[in-house]
C-alpha positions as CSV (number, residue, x, y, z in Angstrom):
1,X,-18.1,2.4,-19.8
2,X,-20.0,0.3,-17.2
3,X,-18.1,-1.2,-14.3
4,X,-18.0,-5.0,-13.9
5,X,-18.1,-6.7,-10.5
6,X,-15.2,-8.9,-9.5
7,X,-17.3,-11.9,-10.3
8,X,-18.2,-10.5,-13.8
9,X,-14.5,-9.8,-14.3
10,X,-13.7,-13.4,-13.8
11,X,-16.3,-14.5,-16.3
12,X,-15.2,-11.9,-18.9
13,X,-11.5,-12.9,-18.4
14,X,-12.4,-16.6,-18.8
15,X,-14.2,-15.9,-22.1
16,X,-11.3,-13.8,-23.4
17,X,-8.8,-16.5,-22.4
18,X,-10.9,-19.2,-24.0
19,X,-10.9,-17.2,-27.2
20,X,-7.2,-16.8,-27.1
21,X,-6.7,-20.5,-26.6
22,X,-8.7,-21.3,-29.8
23,X,-7.3,-18.7,-32.1
24,X,-4.0,-17.2,-31.0
25,X,-2.6,-14.7,-33.3
26,X,1.2,-14.4,-33.6
27,X,2.6,-11.6,-31.6
28,X,4.1,-8.7,-33.5
29,X,7.9,-8.3,-33.0
30,X,7.9,-4.6,-33.8
31,X,5.5,-1.7,-33.8
32,X,3.9,-2.6,-30.4
33,X,3.1,-0.2,-27.7
34,X,3.3,-1.6,-24.2
35,X,1.2,0.2,-21.6
36,X,2.3,0.1,-18.0
37,X,0.0,1.3,-15.3
38,X,1.8,2.6,-12.2
39,X,-0.2,3.8,-9.3
40,X,0.5,7.1,-7.5
41,X,3.9,8.8,-7.3
42,X,5.7,6.2,-5.3
43,X,7.8,4.9,-8.2
44,X,10.6,7.4,-8.7
45,X,11.1,9.1,-12.0
46,X,14.6,7.6,-12.3
47,X,13.0,4.1,-12.2
48,X,10.4,5.1,-14.8
49,X,13.1,6.4,-17.1
50,X,15.2,3.3,-16.6
51,X,12.2,1.1,-17.6
52,X,11.3,2.9,-20.7
53,X,14.9,3.4,-22.0
54,X,15.9,-0.2,-21.2
55,X,12.8,-1.7,-22.7
56,X,13.0,0.3,-25.9
57,X,16.8,-0.4,-26.3
58,X,16.3,-4.2,-25.8
59,X,13.2,-4.3,-28.0
60,X,13.9,-2.0,-31.0
61,X,10.8,-0.9,-32.9
62,X,8.6,-1.2,-29.9
63,X,7.6,1.5,-27.4
64,X,6.7,1.6,-23.7
65,X,4.3,4.1,-22.2
66,X,3.8,4.6,-18.5
67,X,0.3,5.7,-17.5
68,X,-0.1,6.9,-13.9
69,X,-3.3,5.9,-12.1
70,X,-4.7,7.0,-8.7
71,X,-5.1,4.7,-5.7
72,X,-8.6,6.1,-5.2
73,X,-11.1,4.0,-7.3
74,X,-8.3,1.8,-8.6
75,X,-10.1,-1.5,-8.1
76,X,-13.1,-0.4,-10.1
77,X,-10.9,1.0,-12.8
78,X,-8.9,-2.2,-13.1
79,X,-12.0,-4.3,-13.0
80,X,-13.3,-2.5,-16.0
81,X,-10.1,-2.1,-17.9
82,X,-8.6,-5.6,-17.5
83,X,-11.8,-7.2,-18.9
84,X,-11.9,-5.1,-22.0
85,X,-10.2,-5.3,-25.4
86,X,-8.1,-2.2,-24.7
87,X,-6.5,-3.6,-21.5
88,X,-3.2,-2.2,-20.3
89,X,-0.3,-4.7,-20.6
90,X,1.4,-4.4,-17.2
91,X,-0.4,-3.2,-14.1
92,X,0.5,-2.3,-10.5
93,X,-2.0,-3.4,-7.8
94,X,-1.9,-3.0,-4.1
95,X,-0.8,-6.1,-2.2
96,X,-4.2,-6.4,-0.4
97,X,-6.0,-6.0,-3.7
98,X,-4.1,-8.7,-5.7
99,X,-6.1,-11.7,-4.6
100,X,-9.3,-10.2,-6.1
101,X,-7.7,-10.3,-9.6
102,X,-5.6,-13.4,-9.4
103,X,-8.6,-15.4,-8.3
104,X,-10.7,-13.9,-11.2
105,X,-8.4,-14.9,-14.0
106,X,-7.5,-11.2,-14.8
107,X,-3.7,-11.8,-14.8
108,X,-1.5,-13.9,-17.0
109,X,-0.2,-17.1,-15.3
110,X,3.5,-16.5,-14.7
111,X,4.2,-19.8,-12.9
112,X,6.7,-20.9,-15.7
113,X,8.5,-17.6,-15.4
114,X,8.8,-17.6,-11.6
115,X,12.5,-18.6,-11.5
116,X,13.6,-16.1,-14.3
117,X,11.7,-13.3,-12.5
118,X,13.6,-13.8,-9.3
119,X,12.4,-17.1,-7.8
120,X,13.3,-17.6,-4.2
121,X,14.8,-14.1,-4.0
122,X,11.4,-12.5,-4.3
123,X,9.7,-11.2,-1.2
124,X,7.9,-14.3,0.0
125,X,4.8,-12.6,1.6
126,X,4.2,-10.8,-1.7
127,X,4.7,-13.9,-3.7
128,X,1.9,-15.4,-1.6
129,X,-0.3,-12.4,-2.1
130,X,0.2,-12.7,-5.9
131,X,-0.5,-16.5,-6.1
132,X,-3.8,-18.4,-6.3
133,X,-4.7,-22.0,-6.3
134,X,-1.0,-23.1,-6.7
135,X,-0.2,-20.7,-9.6
136,X,1.9,-17.5,-9.6
137,X,0.2,-14.5,-11.2
138,X,1.5,-11.2,-9.7
139,X,5.1,-10.6,-8.7
140,X,6.2,-8.5,-5.8
141,X,6.9,-4.9,-6.8
142,X,8.0,-3.2,-3.6
143,X,7.2,-3.3,0.1
144,X,7.4,-0.9,3.0
145,X,6.1,-0.7,6.5
146,X,4.8,2.5,8.1
147,X,7.1,4.5,10.3
148,X,6.6,7.6,12.3
149,X,8.1,10.9,11.1
150,X,8.4,13.6,13.7
151,X,9.7,17.1,14.4
152,X,12.9,16.8,16.5
153,X,12.9,20.6,17.1
154,X,9.4,20.3,18.6
155,X,10.6,17.4,20.8
156,X,13.5,19.6,22.0
157,X,11.3,22.5,22.7
158,X,8.8,20.5,24.8
159,X,11.4,18.2,26.4
160,X,9.9,15.0,24.9
161,X,11.7,11.7,24.6
162,X,11.3,9.2,21.8
163,X,8.5,6.9,23.0
164,X,9.2,3.2,23.8
165,X,5.5,2.1,24.1
166,X,2.3,2.9,22.3
167,X,0.9,4.7,25.5
168,X,4.0,6.9,25.6
169,X,3.5,7.7,21.9
170,X,-0.1,8.8,22.4
171,X,0.9,10.8,25.5
172,X,3.6,12.7,23.5
173,X,1.0,13.4,20.8
174,X,-1.5,14.8,23.3
175,X,1.3,16.9,24.9
176,X,2.1,18.5,21.6
177,X,-1.6,19.1,20.8
178,X,-2.1,20.7,24.2
179,X,1.0,22.9,23.9
180,X,0.5,23.9,20.3
181,X,-3.1,24.9,19.4
182,X,-3.8,24.1,15.7
183,X,-1.1,21.4,15.6
184,X,-1.9,17.7,15.3
185,X,0.3,16.0,17.9
186,X,-0.5,12.8,15.9
187,X,-1.9,13.5,12.4
188,X,-4.9,11.3,12.1
189,X,-7.5,12.1,9.4
190,X,-10.7,10.1,9.8
191,X,-10.4,7.9,6.7
192,X,-6.9,6.7,7.6
193,X,-7.7,3.1,8.4
194,X,-4.1,2.0,7.7
195,X,-2.9,3.8,10.8
196,X,-5.8,2.7,12.9
197,X,-5.1,-1.1,12.5
198,X,-2.0,-1.2,14.6
199,X,-4.0,-0.1,17.7
200,X,-6.4,-2.9,17.1
201,X,-3.7,-5.5,16.5
202,X,-1.6,-4.4,19.5
203,X,-4.6,-5.0,21.7
204,X,-5.0,-8.5,20.4
205,X,-7.9,-7.8,18.0
206,X,-8.2,-8.3,14.2
207,X,-10.4,-7.4,11.3
208,X,-11.5,-10.9,10.5
209,X,-10.2,-14.5,10.8
210,X,-11.0,-17.6,8.8
211,X,-12.7,-20.1,11.0
212,X,-14.7,-23.2,10.2
213,X,-14.8,-22.5,6.5
214,X,-16.0,-18.9,6.8
215,X,-14.7,-15.4,7.6
216,X,-15.6,-14.2,11.1
217,X,-15.3,-10.4,11.5
218,X,-13.6,-9.3,14.7
219,X,-13.7,-5.6,15.1
220,X,-16.5,-5.9,17.8
221,X,-14.4,-8.3,20.0
222,X,-13.4,-6.9,23.4
223,X,-9.7,-6.7,22.3
224,X,-10.6,-4.8,19.1
225,X,-12.9,-2.5,21.0
226,X,-10.0,-1.6,23.4
227,X,-7.8,-0.7,20.4
228,X,-10.6,1.3,18.7
229,X,-11.3,3.3,21.8
230,X,-7.6,4.3,21.8
231,X,-7.9,5.3,18.1
232,X,-10.9,7.5,19.0
233,X,-8.9,9.0,21.9
234,X,-6.1,9.9,19.6
235,X,-8.4,11.3,16.9
236,X,-10.3,13.5,19.3
237,X,-7.5,14.6,21.7
238,X,-4.3,14.6,19.7
239,X,-5.3,15.3,16.1
240,X,-6.9,18.4,14.4
241,X,-6.8,16.7,11.0
242,X,-10.1,16.7,9.1
243,X,-12.5,14.2,10.7
244,X,-13.6,13.1,7.2
245,X,-10.3,13.6,5.4
246,X,-7.8,11.1,4.1
247,X,-4.0,10.8,4.4
248,X,-3.2,12.0,0.9
249,X,-0.6,14.8,0.6
250,X,0.1,14.9,4.3
251,X,3.4,16.6,3.5
252,X,1.5,19.8,3.1
253,X,0.5,20.2,6.7
254,X,3.7,18.7,7.9
255,X,5.7,21.3,6.0
256,X,3.4,24.0,7.3
257,X,4.4,23.0,10.9
258,X,1.0,21.6,11.6
259,X,2.1,18.1,12.5
260,X,4.1,16.7,15.4
261,X,3.9,13.0,14.4
262,X,3.1,11.5,11.0
263,X,2.8,7.8,10.6
264,X,3.3,7.1,6.9
265,X,4.9,4.6,4.5
266,X,8.7,4.7,4.7
267,X,9.0,6.2,1.2
268,X,7.0,9.2,2.3
269,X,10.2,10.8,3.5
270,X,10.9,11.8,-0.1
271,X,7.5,13.5,-0.4
272,X,8.4,15.6,2.7
273,X,11.8,16.4,1.3
274,X,10.7,17.0,-2.3
275,X,12.3,20.1,-3.9
276,X,10.3,23.3,-4.4
277,X,10.1,22.7,-8.2
278,X,8.6,19.2,-7.8
279,X,5.0,18.5,-8.9
280,X,4.2,18.1,-5.2
281,X,6.8,20.2,-3.4
282,X,7.8,19.4,0.1
283,X,10.2,21.2,2.6
284,X,13.8,20.0,2.1
285,X,14.9,22.7,4.4
286,X,13.3,20.8,7.2
287,X,15.6,17.8,6.7
288,X,17.8,18.6,9.7
289,X,14.8,18.4,12.1
290,X,13.1,15.4,10.5
291,X,13.2,12.5,12.9
292,X,11.9,8.9,12.4
293,X,11.2,5.9,14.5
294,X,9.2,2.7,14.3
295,X,5.8,2.9,15.9
296,X,6.2,1.3,19.4
297,X,4.0,-1.5,20.5
298,X,1.7,-1.7,23.5
299,X,4.4,-3.6,25.5
300,X,7.5,-2.1,23.8
301,X,9.3,-3.2,20.7
302,X,8.0,-2.4,17.2
303,X,4.2,-2.4,16.8
304,X,2.3,-4.5,14.3
305,X,1.9,-2.1,11.5
306,X,0.2,-2.4,8.1
307,X,2.6,-3.9,5.5
308,X,2.1,-1.6,2.5
309,X,3.4,-2.2,-1.0
310,X,2.4,-3.5,-4.4
311,X,2.4,-6.4,-6.8
312,X,3.0,-6.2,-10.5
313,X,1.3,-8.3,-13.1
314,X,0.7,-8.9,-16.8
315,X,-3.0,-8.5,-17.9
316,X,-4.5,-11.8,-19.2
317,X,-5.9,-9.7,-22.1
318,X,-2.6,-8.1,-23.1
319,X,-2.2,-8.0,-26.9
320,X,1.5,-8.5,-26.5
321,X,2.1,-10.8,-23.5
322,X,5.7,-11.8,-24.4
323,X,6.7,-8.1,-24.6
324,X,4.8,-7.4,-21.5
325,X,6.7,-10.1,-19.7
326,X,10.0,-8.5,-20.9
327,X,8.9,-5.2,-19.3
328,X,8.0,-7.0,-16.1
329,X,11.5,-8.7,-16.1
330,X,13.1,-5.2,-16.3
331,X,11.0,-4.0,-13.4
332,X,12.3,-6.9,-11.3
333,X,15.9,-6.6,-12.4
334,X,18.7,-5.6,-10.0
335,X,19.2,-2.3,-11.8
336,X,15.5,-1.2,-11.5
337,X,15.0,-2.6,-8.0
338,X,18.2,-0.9,-6.7
339,X,16.7,2.4,-7.8
340,X,13.5,1.6,-5.8
341,X,15.6,0.7,-2.8
342,X,17.5,4.0,-3.0
343,X,14.2,5.8,-2.9
344,X,13.2,4.2,0.4
345,X,11.1,1.4,-1.1
346,X,11.9,-2.1,0.2
347,X,12.9,-3.9,-3.1
348,X,11.1,-6.9,-4.5
349,X,14.4,-8.8,-4.3
350,X,15.4,-9.8,-0.8
351,X,19.1,-9.7,-1.7
352,X,18.8,-6.0,-2.4
353,X,17.5,-5.1,1.1
354,X,20.6,-3.1,2.0
355,X,20.0,-0.7,-0.9
356,X,17.6,1.2,1.4
357,X,20.6,2.3,3.4
358,X,21.8,2.2,7.0
359,X,20.6,5.6,8.3
360,X,17.9,6.2,10.9
361,X,15.1,5.9,8.3
362,X,16.5,2.6,7.1
363,X,16.8,1.3,10.7
364,X,13.2,2.4,11.4
365,X,12.0,0.6,8.2
366,X,13.8,-2.5,9.2
367,X,12.3,-2.5,12.7
368,X,8.8,-1.7,11.4
369,X,8.9,-4.3,8.7
370,X,9.9,-7.0,11.2
371,X,6.5,-6.9,12.7
372,X,4.3,-5.8,9.8
373,X,1.0,-7.4,9.1
374,X,-1.5,-7.8,6.2
375,X,-5.3,-7.5,5.9
376,X,-7.4,-10.7,5.6
377,X,-6.2,-12.9,2.8
378,X,-9.5,-13.1,1.0
379,X,-10.1,-12.7,-2.7
380,X,-13.1,-10.4,-1.7
381,X,-11.0,-8.1,0.5
382,X,-10.5,-5.7,-2.5
383,X,-14.3,-5.2,-2.4
384,X,-14.1,-4.1,1.2
385,X,-11.6,-1.5,0.2
386,X,-13.4,-0.4,-2.9
387,X,-16.6,0.1,-1.0
388,X,-14.9,2.3,1.6
389,X,-16.1,0.2,4.5
390,X,-13.2,1.0,6.8
391,X,-12.9,4.6,5.7
392,X,-16.6,5.3,6.6
393,X,-16.2,3.4,9.9
394,X,-13.2,5.4,11.1
395,X,-14.7,8.7,10.0
396,X,-17.7,7.9,12.3
397,X,-15.2,7.0,15.1
398,X,-13.4,10.3,14.5
399,X,-16.7,12.2,14.8
400,X,-17.2,10.7,18.3
401,X,-19.6,7.9,17.4
402,X,-20.4,4.9,19.7
403,X,-17.4,2.6,19.2
404,X,-19.1,-0.7,20.2
405,X,-22.3,0.0,18.1
406,X,-20.2,1.1,15.0
407,X,-18.0,-2.0,15.4
408,X,-20.9,-4.4,15.5
409,X,-22.4,-2.8,12.3
410,X,-19.1,-2.8,10.4
411,X,-18.5,-6.4,11.4
412,X,-21.8,-7.4,9.8
413,X,-20.9,-5.6,6.6
414,X,-17.4,-7.1,6.4
415,X,-18.6,-10.6,7.0
416,X,-21.3,-10.2,4.4
417,X,-18.7,-9.1,1.8
418,X,-16.0,-11.7,2.6
419,X,-18.4,-14.6,2.7
């Protein structure tokens, strides 16, 4: 099936919505199958079971099916699927990707349901990400900032202390790499742009800012260049991760003892500690030596890190929108969101923030989240991600390319897409 551009998606959705407005068919009360697209493995199995069992108990005669998607290529797949007649009913989308679909008319308008879905208790930043032109389309699903997981036994062996500044963090990573050949003092595969952004932000740079009615790309600014040079230093002196690799399944080298520091979403702890019989086994035996701290900033305190997480929405082309909204309501319920919190995901409901616990991981999550930051709030940002612009850019940096020249080139590309 051919892929549609975001612009074409908007046109297709508009046509579909116009058709619905003129000839709405009554929604079946039984016999419906509600398809929920969840992305990756972040949603725990307990939550998936809760959703299916609760929905089918509350809506007898109807079934709910969860279809797991991959983050890679998600924007293209959603662009095609949401504009077709066989659209899924409820979809998860990354918080930085939401604007592309809310602005294109791909999601059902949930403005009238805002209060019943959580209202002012919903994570405000994610409500903003899921809103467009004064309407509410995509609810918060979960949030989480990146924290640093590290090997405390390695720290003890080398006499290292938990860093309080970004410079100290880099120095610790370099010390580990020098003392342990084949070990990434800081695990930094080339495509991992999520973990590169804090270096840019901490030096006062940014990806792009909205000025005078247009987006101005900023990775070639002096401040950004300083951060990017630090990224290149880490990638070339502290990391032995593949220069063209991505951050997927980082628990494998971590469990193999090949990583000193790993900056990852807070919920990645459970990938590291996954039991041997899991689909993606981790190393639960390493729990005693698994430490965690918030990435320190250039001048101390928590660094500005990427605010990860997802929004959840009902497709505008859902054949069963009322049932789909009932499934969405369950996903935003206290019962469901408490399960998410217990798994290390910051719940969509602010009032459930304490469900992530009070241990060292929870404290690191809280510190990191306090200074987390998002990518440019442009409806076209999803196209930057889908095109792999930043992935390609940081691979070239990891391979030792000229930072200033690469930054100038990527700025031109980003500005062209955003504008």
